[in-house]
C-alpha positions as CSV (number, residue, x, y, z in Angstrom):
1,M,89.2,3.4,-86.6
2,T,90.5,4.1,-83.1
3,P,91.8,1.5,-80.7
4,S,88.7,2.1,-78.5
5,E,86.3,1.6,-81.5
6,L,88.1,-1.6,-82.5
7,A,88.0,-3.0,-79.0
8,R,84.3,-2.1,-78.6
9,K,83.5,-3.7,-82.0
10,Y,85.0,-7.1,-81.0
11,V,83.7,-7.1,-77.4
12,R,80.2,-6.4,-78.7
13,A,80.6,-9.2,-81.3
14,A,81.7,-11.6,-78.6
15,L,78.7,-10.8,-76.5
16,V,76.3,-11.3,-79.4
17,E,77.9,-14.6,-80.2
18,A,77.7,-15.6,-76.5
19,A,74.0,-14.8,-76.3
20,R,73.4,-17.1,-79.3
21,G,75.2,-19.9,-77.4
22,P,73.8,-19.4,-74.8
23,V,77.0,-18.6,-72.9
24,D,77.0,-16.5,-69.7
25,R,77.6,-12.8,-70.4
26,D,79.6,-12.2,-67.3
27,A,81.7,-15.3,-67.9
28,T,82.4,-14.0,-71.4
29,L,83.5,-10.6,-70.1
30,R,85.7,-12.2,-67.5
31,A,87.3,-14.4,-70.2
32,I,88.0,-11.3,-72.3
33,I,89.7,-9.6,-69.4
34,S,91.7,-12.7,-68.7
35,E,92.8,-12.9,-72.3
36,V,93.8,-9.2,-72.3
37,V,95.9,-9.8,-69.2
38,H,97.5,-12.9,-70.7
39,V,98.4,-11.0,-73.9
40,F,99.7,-8.0,-71.9
41,L,102.0,-10.3,-69.9
42,E,103.6,-11.5,-73.1
43,T,105.4,-8.1,-73.4
44,K,105.0,-6.3,-70.1
45,P,106.0,-7.1,-66.6
46,L,103.4,-8.0,-64.0
47,P,103.6,-4.7,-62.0
48,E,102.9,-2.7,-65.2
49,V,99.9,-4.9,-66.1
50,Q,98.6,-4.5,-62.6
51,R,98.9,-0.7,-62.9
52,E,97.0,-0.8,-66.2
53,L,94.2,-2.7,-64.5
54,R,94.1,-0.4,-61.5
55,D,94.0,2.6,-63.7
56,A,91.1,1.2,-65.8
57,A,89.2,0.4,-62.5
58,D,89.9,3.8,-61.1
59,H,88.4,5.5,-64.1
60,A,85.4,3.1,-64.6
61,D,82.7,5.4,-63.2
62,P,81.0,7.0,-66.3
63,A,79.6,9.8,-64.1
64,E,83.1,10.9,-62.9
65,D,85.0,13.5,-64.9
66,F,88.3,12.4,-66.2
67,T,91.2,14.3,-64.6
68,F,93.9,15.4,-66.9
69,M,97.4,16.1,-65.7
70,R,99.1,19.2,-66.9
71,P,102.9,19.1,-67.6
């Protein structure tokens, strides 16, 4: 299982559980993001975590081709 598959599995499971609650879907997703940031900050400095978040946001458009850098 890849890291992306593992993450997708648990996010989907959290959303299914939230829907049974009922717990707000957007609030659940925000809580997941907050928890990811919290865990990242246990081992990475704030500027590095901020770069990770900006990179994820910059590549969030599914219609946009991903640009690869060549060495």
